N, C-alpha and C positions, 0 to 999 in steps of 0.2 A: 037245235038251231036251224033257222030257215036256210034251205038249200041255196037260194039265190044269194043270200048274204055270204055264205061260205065260198061260193064261186067268185063273188066280187072280191073277197079278201084274198083268195088264192091268186087271182089275176093281179091284184095290187102288189102282193109279195113278189110275184114273178117280175113285175115291172121294176121293183126296187133292185132285185138281183141282176136282171139283165142290164139295167142302167149302170150299176156299179161295175159289172164285168167290162162294159165298154170303157168306162173311166179308167179301169185298171189297164186295159189293153193300150189305150192311147197315151196314158201317162208313162207306161214302160217304154213306149216308142219315142218318148221325149217330145210329144206334141202338146202337152198341157203344162202350163207354167204353175209355179206355186207348190203347194203341199196338199195331199189328200189323205183322208182317213175313211176307209171303206166300211160300209154298214153290213157287209156280207156275213150272214149267219144270225143277224139280230132283227130280221125283217118283221117277225111276228109282233114285236113290241110296238113299233111305230104304227103298223097297220091296225093292230087290235085296239089300240087306244084311239087313234084318229077316226076309226070307223064309227065311233060314238059321238063325234063332235059335229056341231053345226058350222056352217060357213062363217058365221060371226065370231065363233070362239077363237081363242088365240093360243098358239104354242110358242115356247121359247126353247131353242135347240142347243146343240153342243158343237164341238169341232167335228164330230162324226154325224153330220146333219143332212146329208143328201137324202137319206131315207125318210127322215121326218118331213122334209120339204115336199117330196113327192107324195107322201101319205096325206099331207094336209091340202094338196091340190095345186102346188106350184107346177106350171107346165114344164114337161120334160125338155122341150126345146129351149126354153129360157134358162133352165137350170144347166143344161149341157153347154149352152153358149157362154154362160158365165164362167164355167170352168175352162173354156177355151179363151177367155179374156176378150170376148167379142162385144160389140156395141148392143147387140140384142139380148145380152145376158140379163139375168134377174136383177143385178146391181150395176148394169151398164158396163160390165167388164172390169169394174173397179175393185170388186171385193174378193172374188175367187171363192174357194171352198169354205173358208172360215168366216166369210162375211156375206153370206147369201141373205137375201131379203125378199119377202113376198107378202107385204101387209094386206094386199087386196085379197089374199087367200087366208089371212089370219096367221101367216107365218112370220113371226117377228125376229127372225134371224138366227143364224148360226153364230157361234161365239168361241173364240180361241182361248178364252180365260176359263179355266176349270171351275165350275160351280157358279159362274157369274150369272147364268140364266135364272137361278133360283130367286134372288132378290128382285130381279127385273120382273119375273112372272108375278111375284108377290105384290109389287107395285102396280102392275097392270090389273091384278085382281082387285086391289083397293080402288082403283079408278072405276072398274066395272061396278063395284058395289055402290060407290058414291053416285054414279050416273044412273043406277038402276037399269043397266043395259041388258041384264039377263045373260051376259057372257060368262063362260067358264074359261079359265086359263090353265094350261098344262105346262109344267116345267120338266123337261127331260134332262137327266144328268147321269153321270157314271158313278161307280163305286169310289173312284178317286176323289170325288167331290164331297163325300159324306164326312170327312174329318176336317173340312174347311169351315171357317167362321161363317161364310155365306150360307152354308147349309143350315146351321143352327139358328142364326139370326133370322134368316128368311122364313123358315118353318115356324119359329116362335111367333113372329109377327102375323103370319097367315092364320095361326091358331088363335092368338089372342084377339084378333080383329074378326075372326070367323069369316074368312074370305072365301070366295068361290074359286079355289085353286086346287089342283091335283098335282102332287109331286111324284114323279116317276123316275125311280133309280133303275137304270139299265145295268145291272150288276153282271159284268162279263169277267169278273174275277181278277182283272189286271188293270192297274193304272200305269199306262206305258208298259214298263217291265216289272213293276212292283206288284207282287201277288197281294191280294186284299188281306189274306190271312197273316201277312207279315206287317201290315200297316195298322192293324187294330186287333184287340182281343175279342171285341164283340163284332163278329162277322154277320150278324143278323141285322140288316139295315131296317127292316120293318119294325123291329123291336124298339128302335129309337123313337118311334112315334109316341110311345107311352110317356116319354118325358114332356111332351107337349099336349097330352091328353086329347090326341086325335087318333082316328083308326089307322092301323098299320096292317098291311097284308102282303104276304109273299105269294108269288105266282110263278109257274113254269113259263118263262119268257120265250120258250120255243113252241108253245102251244097257243096258237092264235085264238082259239076258241076260249081258252081259260083267260087269256089277257083281255079279250073282248068283254067277257062276263064281269071280271073284276073292275075294269075301267068303267063299264056301264054303271055299276052301282056307285062308284065314286063320283062320276060326273053328274049323275042324277042327284046325288046327295049335295054336291056343291051348288047345283042350279036351284035346289030347293032351300038354299040358305042354311045347309047343314054343316058348312065349313069344309076344311081341307081333309085330304086322305094322303097317306104316304104309301105308295105301291113299290115293292121291290120285285122286279122282274129278273129272274135268274136266267141269264143267257150267255152267249159266247161269241166272240168274233173269230171267224175262221182264218182271217188273214192276220198279219202283223199289226202293230198299233197304227202304223202309217205305211204307205207305199215306200219301200226301201228298207223296212224292217221285216226280216224273214219270219219273226215271231217264233223262232226255234231255240234261241239261247236260254230262254227262261220258261219255256213250256215243253213238256215231253211230247214226243210223237204220239204216244198212246193216249194222252189226254186230248190232244187235238182231234185224233181220229174218233175217239168216243163221242165227242160233241158233234162232229160231222155226221155221225151215224143217227143223230137226232136232229137233222136239218129240218127247220120249221116248214119249209115248202114241201119237201118230200113226205113229211108226216101228214100234212093236210091233204096232199094229193092221194095218199093211200086211204085216208078216211073217206074222202069224197067217192072214190071208186068202190070201196068196200060197202059204203052206205047206199050205193045205187043211185046217187044223186045226179049222175050224168054218165056219159059213155067215154071210153078211152079216146075214140075219135074226136069227140067234142073237146076234150082237154088238149089233145095234140094240136087241133086247129087254134085253140086259144093260145097255146104256147108259141105257135108260129106267128100269130098276130102280134104278140108281145115282142118277139124278136124283130119284127119289121118296125114296130113302134120305136124300139131303141135305135135301130138303124136310121130312122127318120130324124131323131133327135141329133144324132151325130152329123148327118148330112146338113141339117139346118145350121148347126154350129160351125161346121167347116166352111160353109158358103157365106156366112154372115160377115159383115164388114168389121174391121177393127175400129175402136173409138177414134174419132178425129181428134187431132191435137187441140183444136179450138175448144173442145168440150171438157178440157182437163178439170175444170172446177165443178162440173155437173156430177150429181150423185155422190157428193162428198159433203159431209157435215162437219162443222167445227171451225 
């Protein structure tokens, strides 16, 4: 794989991690309103998939969507400002974490309803096909969504209409506190693709190179009118389900530590250095730049104005 691409994906994963660490810090200090679900540990999935997408392509996200937004190009300043409920936020300070929106970047929103992005992405893919726009649509969702009606109905329509859509399950093994193995007898998400006669593939969701390769094939297939693909990316969230959940009552310390030892960022860093793609000094400079980038987003958010009361009806639909 091209060394420049690997370095770009490494930087992007670092950005996702540093952004979320800042969100965690200020949320725990009581400075951010609402609810946040952090993407820490799952960065390789969003980055590996979105690295294959064009600006015109669309993605539909989940409640754990900060990483998806950044990977698709939503500016960090606007994303952070939205979490601070500021007027400069991506949704004008109205939506918060679970109602982020960046259509100018092809980011069609986070969603607090489990599995709801699947039929929305299917509908957007139908629109793209009818308009002959050449767009590909990606639906991200977790293992908690795959037993819902929206999963089966959405994928069935995507398959029967041969739509340009890729369904990406970020299987982090838990839906809130419910272990996936307790929710279904068939714990192989990719195997469910056979019911709709579309390709299904399982990939190590902590290996950004593997995710990139699988997503590349699926996206190229969709763009060439080959129809949908179901990707199951096996990954893990290092933190609890949401900030405030320690994530320890339903997971063993040994399990968490085992997955942390397979950190997607650390694994790629090691591969880059062992492959001689760059020097340690270069990586350290890059890491310092990303930290400053995250600080800049926080400063922008803190200094931004709150929405004026007169704008209460703006950025609101319905």
